[in-house]
N, C-alpha and C positions, 0 to 999 in steps of 0.2 A: 445761209452759211454752207459752204461746201466742205465736207469732211474728207480728208485725203486718205487716211487709213483708220482702221478700227481702234477705238479707245481700248485701254487694257484694264482689267479688273485686278485690283491688288487687295490682299488681305492685310489689314493694318490693325494696330491698337491706337494708342494716342500718338499722333504726330503733330508738331507745332502748327497751329492754325486750323486744324481739322474741325474743331468745334464751331469756329466762325464760318468756315466755308460751307459745311453742311447746313448750318443754320441759315446762311445766306441763300443757299439753293431753295430751301423750304420757304423762307420769308418772301423771296422774290416771286416764286411760282404761285404760292397761295394768295399773295396780294394781287398779282396780275390776273389770275383766273377766278379767284373766289373772294377777293376783297376781305381777307382775314385780318390784316393789320397787326399791330404791335403785340396784342395779347397772344396771338398764335405764335409769332416769332419768339417771344419771350419764353413761352412754354417749351418750344423746341429746344432753345438754348439751355434752359434749366435742366430738362430731362437728359439731354445729351451730355452736359457737364457732369451731372450726377452719375450717369452710366460710366463715363470714362474715368472718373475718380475712383470707382470701385471695380474697374475692368479687370477680369481674370481670364486670361487666354485659354484656360482649360474649360471654361463654361460659356464665355462670351465671344462673339465674333463681330468684326466690323470690316466691311469691304467698301472700297471706293472705286469709282470709275474715273480713270484718269485719261484725259485727252492727250493728243500728241504734243501739245505745248505745255504739258504737265498740269493744266488746270483740272480741278476736281469737278466733274460734271454729273456725278451720280453717287449714291450711297445706299447701303442696306446694312442692317445690324440684326444680330440675334442677342437678346438679353436672356441669359440663362439663370438669373437670380432666383426665379421661382419654378424652375424646371422640375424640381423634385416634388414639389407640393401642388403645383397648378399646371404649368406648361411653360415652355420656352416662349419668348415673345419676339415676333418679328417687328422691327421698328425702323424708322427713318429711311424708308425705301423711296427713292426719287431718282429720276433721270431727266436732265434738261430736255425740253421738247424737241430741240433740233437733233437729238441723238435717239429719239424714239423710232420704233419701227424697223430696227436693225437686229432684233433678237437679243439685245443687251440686257433687257429686263428679265427675259427668260434665263439667261446665263447667270445673272446676279442672284435671282431667286433660287436657281439650282444650287449655286455655291452655298448659299445660306442654309438650305434644307439638307444638303449633304453634310454640312457641319453638324446640324442637329442629329442626324442619324449616327454620325461618328461619335458624338457625345453620348449616345444611348438615350436621347430624349424620346418620349413616347407621344408627345403632343406639342403642337405649335399653334399659337393664336396671334392675331393682330387686330388692332383697332383702326378704323377708318371712318369715312362718311359717304353717304350715297352721292352718286354723281361722278365719281372717279371711275368711269366705265372701263377705261383701258387697264387700269390697275386691277379692278375687279375681275376682268377677263383673265389676266395672268394668274391671280389667286385661285380662281375656280379651275382653270386648266391644270394647275399644279396639284389640286386636290382639296383646297380649302372649301368650307361650307359656311354659309351665313348661319349664325346661331342666335344672334341677338340684334335688335334694331330698336332705337328709340330717339325721340327728339331731344336735343340737348344744345347747350351753348357754352361748353367748356373751352371752346376755341375763340370766343369773342363774337360769335355769330351763331344764330340758330341753324342747325343742320340736323340731318338724320344720321345719328351716330350708329356705327355698325361694328359688330365683332364677328370675325371669321376664325375658324378653327380647322385643324386637320390632325388626324391620327397618323403617326409614322409607322 
């Protein structure tokens, strides 16, 4: 697929269809590359729906990467629900593989972390699993550090679950 011009990053809250589109991005990617299946996709949909039902623009952020044809081809979110007691949580970070390697992941991560700084958050964490090397590279380059790692199967498949954290 040839990309004519750079996709654009948009900060949004709820927009019609966004739960389905972000869930589809995750479902397709993680099935194609990790054989995660319905349990994974359902957890993404449930978590995203719960997040958007309580979305508060003063503490939560959602950005999408929109291609020239208006398709959503990436996303990232900051869940500020526990920012005062634990940390803000980075969630649903994904970019379709054909848009990788163009610096878009760095830009999206920068947007999300700048949002955290502007909110006065002191710490951000994320959960992921081992093997997502490109994502891990972005996280560590931004200043995240691995703080926890254990085998688990909360996604319908046994993986090495990881928690990364960074101080702001």
